[in-house]
C-alpha positions in Angstrom: -23.7 2.7 4.6 -23.5 -0.3 2.4 -20.0 -0.2 1.8 -17.6 -2.7 -0.2 -13.8 -3.5 0.5 -11.7 -5.3 -2.0 -8.6 -7.3 -0.4 -11.0 -7.3 2.6 -8.7 -10.0 3.8 -5.4 -8.2 3.3 -3.4 -6.1 6.1 -4.8 -2.6 5.2 -8.4 -4.4 4.0 -9.0 -5.8 7.5 -8.3 -2.3 9.2 -10.7 -0.4 6.9 -13.4 -3.3 7.5 -12.8 -3.0 11.5 -13.3 0.9 11.2 -16.2 0.5 9.0 -18.1 -2.0 11.4 -16.9 -0.3 14.1 -19.0 2.9 12.9 -22.3 0.8 11.9 -21.6 0.4 8.5 -23.1 -2.9 6.5 -19.9 -4.2 4.9 -19.1 -6.5 1.9 -15.8 -7.7 1.4 -14.1 -9.6 -1.7 -11.0 -11.5 -1.3 -8.9 -14.6 -3.4 -9.4 -16.7 -0.2 -11.6 -17.6 3.0 -11.9 -15.0 5.9 -14.4 -16.6 8.4 -13.1 -14.6 11.1 -14.4 -11.7 9.2 -17.9 -13.3 8.3 -18.2 -14.1 12.0 -17.9 -10.1 12.5 -20.8 -9.6 10.5 -19.1 -9.0 7.1 -20.8 -10.7 4.0 -18.0 -12.5 2.5 -17.6 -13.3 -1.2 -14.7 -15.3 -2.6 -13.9 -13.3 -5.7 -10.6 -12.6 -8.0 -10.6 -9.0 -9.1 -9.8 -10.3 -12.5 -13.2 -11.8 -12.4 -14.9 -8.9 -14.0 -18.6 -10.4 -14.0 -17.8 -11.5 -10.3 -16.4 -7.8 -9.3 -19.3 -6.1 -11.0 -22.0 -8.3 -9.3 -20.3 -7.5 -6.1 -20.6 -3.9 -6.6 -24.6 -4.2 -6.7 -26.2 -2.3 -3.9 -23.1 -0.6 -2.7 -22.7 3.3 -1.9 -19.2 3.2 -1.3 -16.2 0.9 -2.5 -13.0 0.7 -0.8 -10.5 -0.6 -3.7 -7.3 -1.9 -1.4 -7.1 -5.1 -3.3 -3.4 -5.5 -5.1 -0.7 -7.6 -5.7 2.5 -5.8 -4.3 6.0 -6.7 -4.7 9.3 -6.1 -6.7 9.4 -9.3 -9.1 7.2 -11.4 -11.1 5.4 -11.1 -14.4 3.7 -8.0 -16.1 0.8 -10.5 -16.9 0.3 -11.2 -12.9 1.0 -7.4 -12.0 -1.0 -5.9 -14.8 -4.1 -8.1 -14.5 -4.6 -7.8 -11.1 -3.6 -4.2 -10.4 -4.8 -2.6 -13.6 -7.4 -4.9 -15.1 -8.8 -5.4 -11.6 -9.1 -2.0 -11.1 -11.0 -1.7 -14.4 -13.2 -4.2 -13.2 -13.8 -2.4 -10.2 -14.8 0.7 -12.1 -17.2 -1.3 -14.4 -18.6 -2.4 -11.3 -19.3 1.1 -10.3 -20.9 2.7 -13.1 -23.3 -1.0 -13.6 -24.6 -0.3 -10.2 -24.7 3.4 -9.9 -21.8 3.4 -6.9 -21.7 7.0 -5.8 -18.0 7.1 -4.2 -14.6 5.0 -4.9 -11.6 5.2 -2.5 -8.8 3.7 -4.7 -5.4 2.4 -2.5 -2.6 3.7 -4.7 1.2 4.0 -3.8 3.7 6.3 -3.4 5.8 4.6 -6.1 3.9 5.8 -8.8 6.1 8.9 -8.5 9.6 7.3 -8.1 12.2 8.0 -10.5 15.0 6.2 -8.8 16.1 9.7 -7.0 15.4 11.1 -3.8 11.8 12.3 -3.4 12.0 15.1 -0.4 8.8 16.6 0.6 7.3 15.9 -2.7 3.6 16.8 -2.8 0.6 14.9 -5.1 1.6 17.6 -8.1 4.3 15.2 -8.6 4.3 13.8 -12.0 4.3 10.0 -12.6 7.7 8.3 -12.8 9.3 8.9 -16.4 10.6 5.4 -16.1 9.7 1.9 -14.1 12.2 0.1 -12.0 9.4 -2.7 -11.7 5.9 -3.6 -12.6 4.2 -2.9 -9.3 4.5 0.9 -9.2 3.6 1.1 -12.9 0.5 -0.8 -13.1 -0.7 0.9 -9.9 0.1 4.2 -11.8 -1.8 3.4 -14.8 -4.6 2.1 -12.6 -4.5 5.2 -10.3 -5.1 7.6 -13.7 -8.0 5.7 -14.7 -9.8 6.0 -11.5 -8.9 9.5 -11.4 -10.1 9.9 -14.9 -13.6 8.3 -14.0 -14.2 11.0 -11.5 -17.4 13.0 -12.1 -18.3 10.4 -14.6 -21.9 8.6 -14.8 -22.3 9.8 -11.2 -18.8 8.6 -9.9 -16.9 10.5 -7.4 -13.1 9.0 -6.9 -9.6 9.5 -5.1 -6.9 7.9 -4.8 -4.6 7.3 -1.5 -1.0 6.7 -1.7 0.1 5.1 1.9 3.8 4.9 2.3 5.3 1.5 4.2 2.4 0.6 5.8 2.9 -1.1 9.0 1.7 -2.1 12.5 0.9 -5.4 14.7 0.2 -8.0 12.2 1.9 -6.6 9.1 2.7 -9.8 6.9 4.8 -7.9 4.5 7.6 -5.4 5.8 8.5 -6.5 9.4 8.6 -10.0 9.0 10.7 -9.5 5.8 12.9 -7.2 7.8 13.3 -9.9 10.6 13.9 -12.7 8.1 16.7 -11.3 6.4 18.4 -10.0 9.5 18.0 -13.6 10.6 19.6 -15.2 7.4 22.4 -12.6 7.7 21.3 -11.3 4.6 20.3 -7.4 5.6 23.1 -4.8 4.9 22.8 -0.9 4.7 22.6 0.6 1.7 24.0 4.0 1.4 25.6 6.2 3.5 22.5 5.6 6.6 21.5 9.1 6.4 18.4 8.9 4.2 15.1 9.6 5.5 11.8 7.8 4.8 8.1 8.3 5.5 5.8 5.3 6.9 2.1 5.0 7.8 0.8 3.1 10.6 -2.3 1.2 9.5 -4.7 2.5 11.6 -4.0 5.9 10.4 -4.2 4.7 6.5 -7.4 3.0 7.3 -8.8 6.1 9.3 -7.8 8.5 6.1 -9.9 5.8 3.7 -13.1 6.4 5.5 -12.4 10.5 6.0 -11.3 10.5 2.2 -14.9 8.9 1.5 -16.7 11.4 3.3 -14.9 14.0 1.1 -16.3 12.6 -2.4 -19.0 14.1 -4.2 -20.2 17.1 -6.3 -18.2 19.9 -5.6 -16.4 18.2 -2.5 -12.4 18.9 -1.6 -11.1 15.2 -2.1 -12.8 14.2 -5.8 -10.8 13.5 -8.5 -7.6 14.0 -6.3 -4.4 12.0 -5.3 -3.0 12.1 -1.7 -0.1 11.0 0.0 -0.3 9.7 3.5 2.5 9.0 6.1 3.0 9.6 10.1 4.1 13.3 9.2 7.3 13.1 10.3 10.4 11.2 8.2 12.7 9.1 10.1 15.9 7.6 9.2 15.4 4.8 7.4 18.6 2.5 8.8 17.8 4.0 12.5 14.2 2.7 12.1 14.7 -0.6 10.8 17.3 -1.3 13.8 14.6 -0.2 16.0 12.3 -2.6 14.7 15.1 -5.3 14.8 15.7 -4.7 18.6 12.0 -4.9 19.3 12.5 -8.8 17.7 15.4 -9.1 19.9 18.0 -8.9 16.7 21.1 -7.3 16.6 21.4 -3.8 14.4 22.3 -4.1 10.7 26.0 -4.9 10.3 27.8 -4.2 6.8 27.0 -1.4 4.1 27.6 -1.1 0.5 26.8 2.1 -1.8 23.8 2.6 -3.4 25.4 2.3 -6.9 26.9 -0.9 -5.8 23.5 -2.4 -4.7 21.7 -1.2 -7.9 24.3 -2.8 -10.0 24.2 -6.2 -8.2 20.3 -5.9 -8.4 20.7 -5.3 -12.6 22.8 -8.5 -12.3 20.0 -10.5 -10.4 17.5 -9.2 -12.5 19.1 -10.5 -15.6 20.3 -13.7 -14.4 16.8 -14.8 -12.8 15.0 -13.1 -15.8 17.2 -15.6 -18.3 16.8 -18.6 -16.2 13.3 -17.9 -15.6 13.2 -18.2 -12.0 10.3 -17.2 -10.2 11.5 -16.6 -6.8 12.5 -13.0 -5.9 15.8 -12.0 -6.2 17.9 -11.2 -3.2 18.3 -7.5 -4.6 16.7 -5.6 -7.3 17.3 -2.1 -8.8 13.8 -1.0 -7.2 15.1 -2.7 -4.0 18.7 -1.0 -3.9 17.2 2.5 -4.8 14.2 2.3 -2.1 16.5 1.7 0.6 19.1 3.8 -0.1 17.3 7.1 -1.3 15.2 9.4 1.0 11.4 9.5 -0.1 9.4 11.1 2.4 6.0 13.3 1.5 4.1 16.4 1.8 0.6 15.2 3.4 -0.8 19.1 3.9 -3.4 18.0 0.8 -4.7 15.5 3.1 -5.0 17.7 6.1 -6.6 20.5 4.2 -9.2 18.4 2.2 -10.5 15.8 4.4 -8.7 16.5 8.2 -6.1 13.9 8.0 -4.2 13.6 11.1 -2.1 10.4 12.3 -3.7 9.7 15.5 -1.3 7.0 16.5 2.2 8.3 16.7 5.2 6.4 15.7 6.0 6.2 19.5 2.7 4.3 20.0 3.1 2.4 17.0 6.3 1.2 17.9 5.2 0.3 21.4 2.3 -1.6 20.0 4.5 -3.7 17.5 6.9 -4.5 20.2 3.7 -5.9 22.1 3.0 -8.0 19.2 6.4 -9.3 18.7 6.7 -9.9 22.4 3.4 -12.3 21.6 5.0 -14.4 19.1 7.0 -17.2 19.3 11.1 -16.7 19.1 12.7 -19.0 17.2 
């Protein structure tokens, strides 16, 4: 097949590209930066910002399947930035699919589209979208997801949305480095009583699910028009897992704790101060971060298992072994 991967240079995007190449697909990738290593692997790389509608539409020409992984993550920043990339960028992808008769679109969403700030224990895809938004990322992703799912079955396009939770693995540029940096700086404290359970997903498993979901799209196909959570299928204690990751980096466990209520209040104050002063850097704490760290959030993946055969092929134990080997290969400060 001829496939297009948006955000091909990102953590998840690279793994989707690698698995597509491995099975023999012709891959075109778009990204804001230059990635000569992908071009060397045979990927047709285009330097495109998803906010450039004309360029995105042109990139969809001659494509059978689009994997839309491009997004701006994070918990701080302007509405214009998040909305422009996450929501308007997705509108551009949909326009490109319609203009060039793309048959299938797999959209990378987020479980945070359902996060209201309370515990989420074993919820499935039928859970409603959040009724309040604690930061722009989940809000703009939810708007985009709704557009993608509404487009299913229109003009010969079949769509689905995948919600991978806390993607991790070797080469992770987000979660693991942030935890390590905060611990080394002495700025990591346990939020809550330390009993909250969370789900996460190893990056190879998340990428494989994208390919599987694409195969289940089409008229009368199981995944068409639906959203799915993706996880390892086995919740872990949030703070035990963080301590295990820190140990792989040669760091001591998290010391000290603060209640969820206190962390949330501190987050609200930080947000107000940073917003008043126009500080662009991310605050040390926000309400969204406090509640994500202190509440349980794990999900039911049975729909993905049923509709396109998703199974986490790489276990959490094996994934942690691989992360340990990766961290061991890095220079220690």
